[in-house]
Legacy VTK file of the C-alpha trace (Angstrom):
# vtk DataFile Version 3.0
C-alpha trace
ASCII
DATASET POLYDATA
POINTS 204 float
4.479 -9.631 2.954
6.212 -11.881 5.477
9.028 -9.344 5.526
6.958 -6.950 7.659
6.473 -9.147 10.745
9.734 -11.091 10.468
12.110 -8.129 10.097
10.222 -6.033 12.642
10.300 -8.794 15.272
13.982 -9.485 14.594
14.910 -5.822 15.015
12.917 -5.443 18.226
14.469 -8.651 19.570
17.890 -7.118 18.886
17.010 -4.194 21.113
15.789 -1.653 18.574
13.049 0.697 19.706
9.636 -0.049 18.255
9.618 3.221 16.278
13.039 2.570 14.742
12.205 -1.056 13.947
8.883 -0.065 12.394
10.380 2.666 10.206
13.385 0.569 9.163
11.173 -2.376 8.228
8.900 -0.222 6.086
11.830 1.494 4.361
13.493 -1.856 3.648
10.235 -3.286 2.282
9.732 -0.200 0.095
13.243 -0.468 -1.353
12.910 -4.200 -2.023
9.449 -3.709 -3.521
10.637 -0.928 -5.821
13.559 -3.032 -7.047
11.269 -5.990 -7.761
8.826 -3.748 -9.654
11.652 -2.305 -11.765
12.981 -5.768 -12.512
9.617 -7.239 -13.489
8.637 -4.192 -15.531
11.860 -4.342 -17.529
11.159 -5.508 -21.021
7.407 -5.003 -20.730
6.206 -3.011 -23.725
3.202 -0.687 -23.572
2.532 -1.107 -27.283
0.713 -4.395 -26.779
-1.499 -3.189 -23.965
-5.195 -2.509 -24.311
-5.897 1.072 -25.404
-8.649 1.498 -22.825
-12.291 2.544 -23.202
-12.081 6.310 -23.642
-10.790 9.055 -21.384
-13.999 9.761 -19.385
-14.547 6.106 -18.505
-10.892 5.565 -17.642
-10.874 8.651 -15.406
-14.008 7.416 -13.652
-12.465 4.002 -13.098
-9.273 5.600 -11.802
-11.332 7.593 -9.299
-13.194 4.453 -8.219
-9.915 2.594 -7.784
-8.590 5.508 -5.718
-11.617 5.298 -3.433
-11.251 1.519 -3.184
-7.576 1.792 -2.198
-8.313 4.463 0.397
-11.196 2.487 1.916
-9.235 -0.776 1.957
-6.384 0.799 3.910
-8.744 2.679 6.238
-10.922 -0.354 6.999
-8.001 -2.675 7.764
-6.367 0.012 9.927
-9.617 0.581 11.802
-10.218 -3.110 12.414
-6.666 -3.717 13.644
-6.725 -0.679 15.952
-9.929 -2.013 17.501
-7.997 -4.875 19.121
-6.121 -2.536 21.474
-6.290 -3.861 25.060
-8.188 -1.605 27.440
-5.616 -1.906 30.216
-2.679 -0.904 27.997
-1.327 2.599 28.587
1.683 4.666 27.558
4.618 2.694 26.137
2.772 -0.623 26.417
-0.057 0.763 24.311
2.355 2.082 21.664
4.243 -1.215 21.551
1.023 -3.191 21.149
-0.209 -0.845 18.402
3.051 -1.101 16.467
3.175 -4.888 16.760
-0.405 -5.243 15.584
0.300 -2.931 12.662
3.479 -4.703 11.560
2.416 -8.296 12.262
-1.223 -8.092 11.148
-2.208 -4.703 9.745
0.382 -4.082 7.026
0.549 -7.682 5.729
-3.248 -7.867 5.421
-3.404 -4.412 3.834
-0.745 -5.268 1.268
-2.427 -8.596 0.492
-5.668 -6.753 -0.270
-3.783 -4.156 -2.321
-1.985 -6.906 -4.263
-5.327 -8.496 -5.158
-6.589 -5.083 -6.253
-3.495 -4.782 -8.454
-4.374 -8.078 -10.139
-7.938 -6.867 -10.578
-6.749 -3.510 -11.989
-5.540 -5.150 -15.207
-9.138 -5.566 -16.354
-10.673 -2.696 -14.431
-8.153 -0.123 -15.674
-6.989 -1.367 -19.103
-4.693 1.493 -20.092
-1.297 2.011 -21.615
1.414 2.890 -19.102
-0.583 1.168 -16.367
2.048 1.795 -13.693
1.792 5.537 -14.256
-1.957 5.399 -13.711
-1.512 3.266 -10.601
0.975 5.816 -9.263
-1.618 8.572 -9.746
-4.206 6.434 -7.956
-1.882 5.923 -4.992
-0.930 9.612 -4.767
-4.592 10.628 -4.876
-5.530 8.122 -2.159
-2.759 9.401 0.134
-3.787 13.022 -0.500
-7.304 12.077 0.592
-5.878 10.403 3.701
-3.829 13.503 4.569
-6.849 15.736 4.044
-8.547 13.787 6.846
-5.714 14.607 9.274
-7.474 17.582 10.954
-10.544 15.447 11.679
-8.447 12.586 13.021
-6.354 14.934 15.144
-9.444 16.597 16.609
-10.986 13.203 17.402
-7.755 11.991 19.007
-7.380 15.053 21.218
-11.021 14.871 22.265
-10.591 11.259 23.390
-7.091 11.535 24.835
-5.443 9.545 22.050
-1.876 10.183 20.836
-1.870 12.408 17.750
1.212 12.491 15.495
2.447 15.841 14.219
1.485 16.687 10.647
5.040 16.229 9.354
5.127 12.768 10.945
1.810 11.913 9.305
3.164 13.224 5.989
6.237 10.985 6.154
4.136 7.985 7.201
1.670 8.485 4.342
4.473 8.951 1.810
6.137 5.718 2.912
2.812 3.893 2.960
2.123 5.237 -0.528
5.344 3.714 -1.849
4.421 0.358 -0.319
0.895 0.499 -1.732
2.213 1.348 -5.196
4.703 -1.525 -5.099
2.061 -4.114 -4.214
-0.469 -2.677 -6.678
2.170 -2.737 -9.404
3.300 -6.262 -8.540
-0.267 -7.530 -8.786
-0.738 -5.737 -12.105
2.597 -6.942 -13.481
1.874 -10.509 -12.408
-1.074 -10.716 -14.796
0.564 -8.701 -17.569
3.728 -10.808 -17.441
1.737 -14.026 -17.803
-0.269 -12.531 -20.666
2.904 -11.304 -22.345
4.516 -14.733 -22.014
1.405 -16.431 -23.392
1.393 -14.111 -26.408
5.077 -14.738 -27.106
4.595 -18.484 -26.733
1.526 -18.655 -28.962
2.091 -20.369 -32.336
2.338 -17.944 -35.233
-0.138 -18.424 -38.118
LINES 1 205
204 0 1 2 3 4 5 6 7 8 9 10 11 12 13 14 15 16 17 18 19 20 21 22 23 24 25 26 27 28 29 30 31 32 33 34 35 36 37 38 39 40 41 42 43 44 45 46 47 48 49 50 51 52 53 54 55 56 57 58 59 60 61 62 63 64 65 66 67 68 69 70 71 72 73 74 75 76 77 78 79 80 81 82 83 84 85 86 87 88 89 90 91 92 93 94 95 96 97 98 99 100 101 102 103 104 105 106 107 108 109 110 111 112 113 114 115 116 117 118 119 120 121 122 123 124 125 126 127 128 129 130 131 132 133 134 135 136 137 138 139 140 141 142 143 144 145 146 147 148 149 150 151 152 153 154 155 156 157 158 159 160 161 162 163 164 165 166 167 168 169 170 171 172 173 174 175 176 177 178 179 180 181 182 183 184 185 186 187 188 189 190 191 192 193 194 195 196 197 198 199 200 201 202 203
């Protein structure tokens, strides 16, 4: 999580534009996160996982987790955006928004998501847990994109900058990868410890 503010601030200090530094930092974090997930998931077997509590209950819990992920991201984003200085305009406003997002918003969001990943081990006890978490993330980003027309209309009505839909699509896709990585890392953290405890337990 410290990668977001540190790399972003380093790149901007080197003269990168705030947009380029922001995108590069998120891409780098997504790549590193994906590699760590692959490494930690290697050797984890689904045969020893809990079978779950029946399809209807699992689907309901997956929906609830989707809503929780969407709300967590939306609430943190809303709170961080509320700290925008009134006197900031134009490039200064964009720079402040990006710095708040990279230094505060994304780290806090990913911390919350990581905790939710730890919690998901008990809340969503299924085989192939990472596949279910991927579905949860995709669904939450689809919900976020479906809100784009409302957000765009609100932004235009209040004179706020509104990104084009393709820009919002790329941003949500990249954010989805980051969310999945931190959800998966939280989930794998618990499962790895459980797996190690089972292997280390004395045999009867």
